[in-house]
C-alpha positions as CSV (number, residue, x, y, z in Angstrom):
1,X,89.4,87.3,196.0
2,X,92.8,85.4,196.6
3,X,94.0,84.1,193.4
4,X,91.8,85.5,190.9
5,X,93.6,87.7,188.5
6,X,92.1,90.2,185.8
7,X,94.1,91.9,183.2
8,X,93.5,95.7,182.2
9,X,92.2,96.5,178.8
10,X,95.3,97.3,177.1
11,X,97.3,94.0,178.5
12,X,97.6,90.4,178.0
13,X,97.8,88.2,180.9
14,X,99.9,85.3,180.4
15,X,99.9,82.2,182.8
16,X,102.6,79.8,182.8
17,X,102.8,76.5,184.8
18,X,100.3,74.1,184.0
19,X,98.8,72.7,181.0
20,X,100.1,74.6,177.8
21,X,98.8,77.2,175.7
22,X,97.7,77.2,171.8
23,X,99.9,75.8,169.4
24,X,102.5,74.4,172.2
25,X,103.3,77.5,173.9
26,X,104.3,77.6,177.0
27,X,101.9,79.6,178.3
28,X,98.2,80.7,178.3
29,X,96.6,83.9,177.1
30,X,93.8,85.7,178.8
31,X,92.3,89.2,177.4
32,X,89.5,90.8,178.2
33,X,88.2,88.6,181.3
34,X,89.9,87.5,184.9
35,X,91.1,84.0,185.1
36,X,91.6,81.7,188.5
37,X,95.5,81.4,189.2
38,X,96.6,78.9,191.5
39,X,99.4,80.2,193.9
40,X,102.9,78.6,193.6
41,X,101.8,76.6,191.0
42,X,100.9,79.6,188.2
43,X,102.8,82.5,187.5
44,X,101.4,85.3,186.0
45,X,102.6,87.9,183.7
46,X,101.3,90.6,181.6
47,X,102.3,92.0,178.0
48,X,101.3,95.4,177.4
49,X,99.1,96.1,174.3
50,X,98.9,100.0,174.1
51,X,100.7,101.9,171.5
52,X,104.4,102.3,171.4
53,X,106.9,104.7,169.3
54,X,110.2,104.3,167.8
55,X,112.0,107.0,166.1
56,X,114.8,106.6,163.6
57,X,117.6,108.8,162.4
58,X,119.4,107.4,159.5
59,X,121.8,108.3,156.6
60,X,121.1,107.4,153.4
61,X,122.5,107.5,150.2
62,X,120.4,107.8,147.3
63,X,120.6,106.1,143.6
64,X,122.2,109.3,142.6
65,X,124.9,108.8,145.5
66,X,123.7,111.4,147.2
67,X,123.8,111.7,150.9
68,X,120.5,112.2,152.9
69,X,119.8,112.4,156.5
70,X,116.3,110.7,157.1
71,X,114.4,111.4,160.2
72,X,111.2,108.6,160.8
73,X,108.8,107.9,163.3
74,X,106.9,104.4,163.7
75,X,103.9,103.9,165.3
76,X,103.4,100.4,166.6
77,X,102.0,98.0,168.9
78,X,101.5,94.2,169.8
79,X,98.7,92.2,167.4
80,X,95.3,91.6,169.3
81,X,95.2,88.2,168.3
82,X,96.9,85.3,170.3
83,X,99.7,84.5,167.8
84,X,101.0,88.0,167.8
85,X,100.7,87.9,171.7
86,X,102.5,84.6,172.1
87,X,105.1,85.8,169.2
88,X,105.9,89.2,171.1
89,X,105.7,87.3,174.5
90,X,108.2,85.2,173.8
91,X,110.6,87.8,172.5
92,X,110.3,90.5,174.6
93,X,108.2,89.6,177.7
94,X,111.1,89.8,180.0
95,X,112.2,93.2,178.3
96,X,109.6,95.1,177.0
97,X,111.6,98.4,176.1
98,X,113.8,96.0,173.4
99,X,110.5,96.6,171.0
100,X,111.5,99.9,170.2
101,X,114.7,99.5,169.5
102,X,114.5,96.6,167.6
103,X,111.7,98.2,165.7
104,X,113.7,101.2,165.1
105,X,116.8,98.8,163.4
106,X,114.3,97.1,161.5
107,X,112.8,100.0,159.5
108,X,116.5,101.8,159.5
109,X,117.4,98.9,157.1
110,X,114.5,99.2,154.9
111,X,114.7,103.0,154.8
112,X,118.6,102.5,153.3
113,X,117.2,99.9,151.1
114,X,114.5,101.9,149.8
115,X,115.9,105.0,149.3
116,X,119.4,103.4,147.3
117,X,116.3,102.8,145.0
118,X,115.4,106.5,144.6
119,X,116.7,109.8,143.4
120,X,116.4,112.9,145.5
121,X,113.4,114.4,143.3
122,X,111.4,111.3,143.9
123,X,112.5,111.0,147.9
124,X,111.3,115.1,148.1
125,X,108.2,115.1,146.6
126,X,106.8,111.4,147.0
127,X,107.3,110.8,150.5
128,X,104.2,109.0,150.7
129,X,105.3,106.6,148.1
130,X,108.7,106.0,150.7
131,X,106.7,105.3,153.2
132,X,104.1,103.2,151.4
133,X,107.2,100.9,150.2
134,X,109.0,100.8,153.7
135,X,105.8,99.7,155.7
136,X,105.4,97.0,152.9
137,X,108.6,95.2,152.7
138,X,109.0,95.8,156.9
139,X,105.5,94.0,157.7
140,X,106.6,90.2,157.1
141,X,109.4,90.7,159.6
142,X,107.1,92.9,161.8
143,X,104.6,90.0,162.1
144,X,107.2,87.5,162.8
145,X,107.9,89.7,166.2
146,X,104.2,89.9,166.6
147,X,104.2,93.4,166.4
148,X,101.9,95.5,163.7
149,X,102.8,98.9,162.3
150,X,100.1,101.5,162.7
151,X,101.7,104.7,160.8
152,X,105.0,105.7,159.5
153,X,106.0,109.3,158.8
154,X,108.9,110.8,157.6
155,X,109.9,113.6,159.6
156,X,112.2,115.3,157.8
157,X,114.9,115.2,154.8
158,X,118.4,116.9,154.9
159,X,121.6,116.5,152.1
160,X,123.4,118.3,155.0
161,X,126.5,121.1,153.4
162,X,125.5,119.4,149.7
163,X,123.0,121.9,148.8
164,X,121.3,119.8,146.4
165,X,117.5,119.7,148.0
166,X,118.3,124.0,147.8
167,X,119.4,123.9,144.3
168,X,116.4,121.4,143.1
169,X,114.2,123.9,144.8
170,X,115.4,126.9,143.4
171,X,113.8,127.1,140.3
172,X,110.6,126.6,142.0
173,X,111.7,128.9,145.3
174,X,112.4,131.4,142.7
175,X,108.5,130.7,141.0
176,X,107.1,131.0,144.6
177,X,109.0,133.9,145.3
178,X,107.8,135.8,141.9
179,X,104.3,134.4,143.0
180,X,104.3,135.6,146.5
181,X,106.2,139.2,144.9
182,X,103.3,139.2,142.8
183,X,100.7,138.4,145.3
184,X,102.5,140.7,147.8
185,X,102.3,143.3,144.9
186,X,98.6,142.8,144.4
187,X,98.0,142.5,147.9
188,X,99.7,145.9,148.3
189,X,97.7,147.4,145.3
190,X,94.8,145.9,147.0
191,X,95.5,147.7,150.1
192,X,96.4,151.3,148.8
193,X,93.4,151.4,146.4
194,X,91.7,150.1,149.7
195,X,92.9,153.1,151.6
196,X,92.7,155.6,148.7
197,X,89.0,154.3,148.8
198,X,89.1,154.4,152.5
199,X,90.5,158.1,152.2
200,X,88.2,159.3,149.6
201,X,85.4,158.4,151.4
202,X,86.7,159.8,154.0
203,X,86.9,162.9,152.2
204,X,83.8,162.6,150.6
205,X,82.4,162.5,154.0
206,X,84.3,165.2,155.4
207,X,82.8,167.0,153.0
208,X,79.2,166.0,153.1
209,X,80.1,166.9,156.9
210,X,80.9,170.1,155.9
211,X,78.1,170.9,153.5
212,X,76.0,169.9,156.0
213,X,77.5,172.1,158.7
214,X,77.4,174.8,156.2
215,X,73.7,174.2,155.3
216,X,73.1,174.3,158.9
217,X,75.0,177.0,159.7
218,X,72.9,179.4,156.6
219,X,69.9,177.7,157.4
220,X,70.1,179.2,161.3
221,X,71.6,182.6,160.1
222,X,68.6,182.9,157.6
223,X,66.5,182.3,160.6
224,X,68.0,184.7,163.0
225,X,68.3,187.0,159.9
226,X,64.5,186.6,159.6
227,X,64.0,187.1,163.4
228,X,65.8,190.1,163.1
229,X,64.0,191.6,160.2
230,X,60.5,190.4,161.6
231,X,60.0,193.5,164.1
232,X,60.8,195.9,161.2
233,X,59.3,194.1,158.3
234,X,56.2,193.7,160.4
235,X,56.6,197.7,160.8
236,X,56.8,198.0,156.9
237,X,53.9,195.9,156.4
238,X,52.1,198.0,158.5
239,X,53.0,201.5,157.2
240,X,52.4,200.0,153.6
241,X,49.1,199.0,154.6
242,X,48.1,202.1,156.2
243,X,49.6,203.7,153.1
244,X,47.4,201.9,151.1
245,X,44.3,202.2,153.1
246,X,45.1,206.3,153.1
247,X,45.6,206.0,149.2
248,X,42.4,204.4,149.0
249,X,40.5,206.6,150.9
250,X,42.2,209.6,148.8
251,X,41.0,207.9,145.7
252,X,37.6,207.4,147.6
253,X,37.5,211.0,148.4
254,X,39.0,212.3,144.9
255,X,36.3,210.6,143.3
256,X,33.9,211.4,145.5
257,X,35.0,215.2,145.2
258,X,34.7,214.7,141.1
259,X,31.3,213.4,141.3
260,X,30.4,216.3,143.6
261,X,31.7,218.8,141.1
262,X,30.1,217.1,138.0
263,X,27.1,217.2,140.1
264,X,27.8,220.7,141.6
265,X,29.5,222.4,138.3
266,X,29.6,220.2,135.2
267,X,26.0,219.4,135.0
268,X,24.5,222.6,135.8
269,X,26.8,224.3,132.9
270,X,26.1,221.7,130.6
271,X,22.3,222.0,131.1
272,X,22.7,226.3,131.2
273,X,25.0,225.7,127.9
274,X,22.3,223.2,126.5
275,X,19.3,225.9,127.3
276,X,21.8,228.5,126.1
277,X,22.2,226.9,122.5
278,X,18.9,225.8,122.4
279,X,17.5,229.8,123.1
280,X,20.2,230.6,120.2
281,X,19.2,227.9,117.8
282,X,15.2,229.1,118.7
283,X,16.4,232.7,118.3
284,X,18.1,232.1,115.1
285,X,15.2,230.1,113.5
286,X,12.6,232.9,114.8
287,X,15.2,235.8,112.9
288,X,15.4,233.2,110.1
289,X,12.0,233.0,109.5
290,X,11.3,236.9,110.3
291,X,14.4,237.7,107.7
292,X,12.5,235.0,105.1
293,X,9.0,236.9,105.6
294,X,10.8,240.1,105.3
295,X,12.5,239.3,102.4
296,X,9.7,237.5,100.8
297,X,7.6,240.9,101.6
298,X,9.9,243.3,100.1
299,X,10.0,241.2,96.8
300,X,6.1,241.4,96.4
301,X,6.4,244.7,97.6
302,X,9.1,245.6,94.7
303,X,7.1,244.0,92.2
304,X,4.1,245.1,93.0
305,X,6.2,248.7,93.1
306,X,7.7,248.2,89.7
307,X,4.8,247.1,88.0
308,X,2.7,250.1,88.8
309,X,5.6,252.4,88.2
310,X,6.3,250.9,84.9
311,X,4.2,253.5,82.4
312,X,6.0,256.5,84.7
313,X,9.1,255.2,84.2
314,X,8.5,254.8,80.3
315,X,7.2,258.2,80.3
316,X,10.1,259.5,82.1
317,X,11.9,257.8,79.4
318,X,9.9,259.3,76.8
319,X,10.2,262.6,78.2
320,X,14.2,262.3,78.1
321,X,13.5,262.2,74.5
322,X,11.3,264.9,73.9
323,X,14.3,267.5,74.0
324,X,16.7,265.1,72.1
325,X,17.7,265.6,68.5
326,X,15.7,262.5,67.1
327,X,15.3,261.8,63.4
328,X,12.3,259.1,63.0
329,X,13.4,256.7,59.7
330,X,10.6,255.1,58.2
331,X,7.9,256.6,59.6
332,X,5.4,255.3,61.8
333,X,7.5,251.8,61.9
334,X,10.4,253.9,63.2
335,X,8.7,255.6,65.7
336,X,6.9,252.7,66.9
337,X,10.2,251.0,67.0
338,X,11.5,253.9,69.2
339,X,8.4,253.4,71.4
340,X,9.2,249.6,71.5
341,X,13.1,250.5,72.5
342,X,11.9,252.4,75.7
343,X,9.3,249.7,77.0
344,X,12.4,247.2,76.7
345,X,14.7,249.8,78.6
346,X,12.1,249.8,81.2
347,X,11.8,246.1,81.1
348,X,16.1,245.4,81.4
349,X,15.6,247.9,84.5
350,X,12.7,246.2,85.9
351,X,14.9,242.6,85.5
352,X,18.2,244.2,87.3
353,X,16.3,245.4,89.9
354,X,14.9,241.8,90.4
355,X,18.2,240.3,90.2
356,X,19.8,242.7,92.7
357,X,17.1,242.2,95.1
358,X,17.8,238.2,94.8
359,X,21.3,238.4,95.5
360,X,20.3,240.3,98.8
361,X,17.6,237.6,99.6
362,X,20.6,234.9,99.4
363,X,22.3,236.6,101.7
364,X,19.4,236.8,104.1
365,X,20.9,234.6,106.2
366,X,23.9,237.1,107.6
367,X,23.7,238.5,111.3
368,X,20.7,240.1,112.4
369,X,22.4,243.8,112.0
370,X,23.3,243.2,108.4
371,X,19.3,242.4,107.9
372,X,18.2,244.8,109.8
373,X,20.1,247.1,107.4
374,X,19.2,245.4,104.6
375,X,15.6,246.6,105.7
376,X,16.9,249.9,106.3
377,X,18.3,249.9,102.8
378,X,15.2,248.4,101.5
379,X,13.2,251.8,103.0
380,X,16.2,254.1,101.7
381,X,16.1,252.7,98.7
382,X,12.6,253.3,98.7
383,X,13.0,256.8,99.6
384,X,15.6,257.6,97.5
385,X,12.9,257.1,94.5
386,X,11.5,260.5,95.5
387,X,8.8,261.7,96.7
388,X,7.1,261.0,93.6
389,X,7.7,257.3,94.3
390,X,9.2,256.9,91.0
391,X,12.7,255.9,89.5
392,X,15.1,258.3,88.8
393,X,16.5,258.0,85.5
394,X,18.5,260.4,83.4
395,X,16.8,263.4,81.6
396,X,17.2,265.6,78.7
397,X,18.7,268.0,80.7
398,X,21.6,266.2,82.2
399,X,22.3,265.6,78.5
400,X,24.8,267.9,76.5
401,X,22.9,270.0,74.3
402,X,25.0,269.4,71.4
403,X,24.5,265.5,71.1
404,X,23.7,265.6,67.8
405,X,20.8,264.2,66.3
406,X,20.0,260.5,67.0
407,X,19.4,258.1,64.3
408,X,17.3,255.5,64.9
409,X,17.0,252.5,62.5
């Protein structure tokens, strides 16, 4: 619309002409809304409210007399209140670029004053304190010209060729370098250990891989060898089974043949031997019985014969004494004693014959031939007794004629 003006968000509209502004200012301040301005009768100007920047590079001398080159950056703007806008508008409205120049000069002076009261160590180590003191001392002056400072940053501090800051920082640099070297050595050691661990792991992995490959290869070789030996092994097993079957068959045949031999040869032979043994035992028993019976018969017969011939024996003995020259003493008693002696001799002969027969009976268990010889000898003995059936005794004819007289007590 014709005559209606609106300022930008970061501007302040100053309207001059007509009535005065706040506090007797030669213009009225409009921000944030529009205003109808009469042409020709009113004049409109705009003052920036945006952020401005000023850079300061100043050579300052410290309390120690050491010259330092300080570089700082100031961020400032026109205050948002009407008083600040009026103060700034009255000073910079026609040439707003002068705000940065004047701000730099103001801060350069305050930097020289504050750095002159500090040491290099304080300036280097306490930059924030330096910036705060500069802001505090310049705040009043900046407010008078309608400006406010948002920040002050000390960009750099340099002592030129004096080397003071370098010398001051040398111990710290050495410590830092030492720490850096230690850290580097530790890092190198860690890196070497990591590399060695990685190498060991890689070697272990290679070893395990080689072992696995070897195991796989061995397993493949075993499988191939088993496959190659499967045919011969199967044939060998088959032959072994055939041999086992043949061996078992041969053993069965041998056992059967053994049983047949036992049934055909051993059993009949044992039966025959048992039969022969039984027959031999029976024959022996029979012959024993016969021998015992014969011996018993011979004894009875001999005893009977001796008893029957005893008188004849005594008679023959007496006949043998008939031709002997015998002197009989004691009369009838002496003759009786001679007779008694003859009878006693006959009884002695009878006992001797019985004892001889008893000895022959003890040999009755000999072989049949001996028993038969015994029987024959018995017959011969009976035959030797003479045709008269008497025992032969020596007679007086066999004695010498010159025996002389026999005295009988």
